[in-house]
C-alpha positions in Angstrom: -18.7 12.7 -4.9 -15.9 15.1 -5.9 -14.1 14.0 -9.0 -10.4 13.6 -8.5 -8.0 15.0 -11.2 -5.1 12.7 -11.9 -2.1 14.2 -13.4 0.0 12.4 -16.0 3.0 12.9 -13.7 1.3 10.9 -11.0 1.0 7.9 -13.3 4.8 8.1 -14.0 5.7 8.0 -10.3 7.2 4.9 -8.8 5.7 3.7 -5.4 8.3 2.3 -3.1 7.4 0.5 0.2 9.0 2.1 3.3 12.0 0.2 4.5 10.8 0.4 8.1 7.6 -1.5 7.2 8.7 -5.2 6.9 6.2 -7.4 5.2 5.7 -11.0 4.1 3.3 -13.1 2.1 1.2 -15.5 4.2 0.5 -19.1 3.0 -2.9 -17.9 1.8 -1.3 -15.3 -0.5 -2.2 -12.3 1.6 0.4 -9.7 2.3 0.9 -8.8 5.9 2.7 -5.6 6.9 4.3 -5.3 10.4 4.3 -2.0 12.1 6.4 -1.5 15.2 5.0 1.0 17.7 7.8 3.0 19.1 8.1 6.0 21.3 7.2 7.1 24.8 3.4 7.0 24.5 3.4 3.7 22.8 5.5 2.3 25.6 3.0 3.5 28.1 0.1 2.0 26.1 2.0 -1.3 25.8 2.7 -1.5 29.5 -0.6 -0.3 31.0 -3.1 -1.1 28.3 -1.5 -4.3 26.9 -1.3 -2.8 23.4 1.0 -4.9 21.1 4.5 -3.7 20.3 4.0 -4.8 16.7 0.7 -4.7 14.7 0.2 -7.1 11.8 -1.8 -5.4 9.0 -3.3 -8.0 6.6 -4.2 -6.6 3.2 -7.1 -8.0 1.2 -6.5 -9.8 -2.1 -6.7 -6.6 -4.1 -4.3 -4.7 -1.8 -2.0 -7.7 -1.7 -1.7 -7.8 -5.5 -1.0 -4.0 -5.6 1.7 -4.4 -2.9 3.4 -7.3 -4.7 3.3 -5.4 -7.9 5.6 -2.7 -6.5 9.2 -3.5 -7.3 11.1 -0.1 -7.2 10.8 0.1 -11.0 7.1 -0.1 -11.9 5.2 3.1 -12.2 1.6 3.6 -11.0 0.6 3.2 -14.7 2.3 -0.2 -14.9 0.6 -1.3 -11.7 -2.8 -0.2 -13.1 -2.1 -2.4 -16.2 -1.2 -5.4 -14.0 -4.3 -5.0 -11.9 -6.5 -4.8 -15.0 -5.1 -8.2 -16.1 -5.8 -9.8 -12.7 -9.2 -8.2 -12.1 -10.6 -7.8 -15.6 -14.2 -7.4 -14.3 -13.1 -4.1 -12.7 -11.1 -2.8 -15.6 -13.2 0.3 -16.1 -12.7 1.4 -12.5 -9.1 0.2 -12.0 -7.3 3.6 -12.5 -9.4 5.3 -9.8 -9.1 2.3 -7.5 -5.3 2.1 -7.8 -4.8 5.8 -7.5 -7.0 6.1 -4.4 -5.3 3.1 -2.8 -1.8 4.5 -3.5 -2.8 7.8 -2.0 -4.0 6.0 1.1 -0.8 4.0 1.4 1.2 7.2 1.0 -0.8 9.2 3.5 -0.3 6.4 6.1 3.4 6.3 5.3 3.4 2.7 4.0 5.0 3.9 0.7 6.7 6.9 -0.8 6.4 8.1 -4.3 9.5 8.7 -6.4 9.9 10.3 -9.8 10.8 8.0 -12.7 
């Protein structure tokens, strides 16, 4: 597995959820993100293939904690610290896990990274 280099600047960035991705916390504590499927091809898929207009993406307990830790002020480093407190048995791997998760969220346009 290729080792990923993490720049100090990345840890100083602030992840911000995209405004067009509404979300809520379910009764069981899991974060659910709603994605509206817009556009011509999505309309066709909805009409002919009965695809939903809105998808509900439920995060797992780990992802839900990361998501709820984002508050437009906390840096990636701050979120790593929070995660280490809530999941102490994974403290050694937490930096890699959070950075990988943030990269996935950013690639899928769930969040954007801003400079501190």
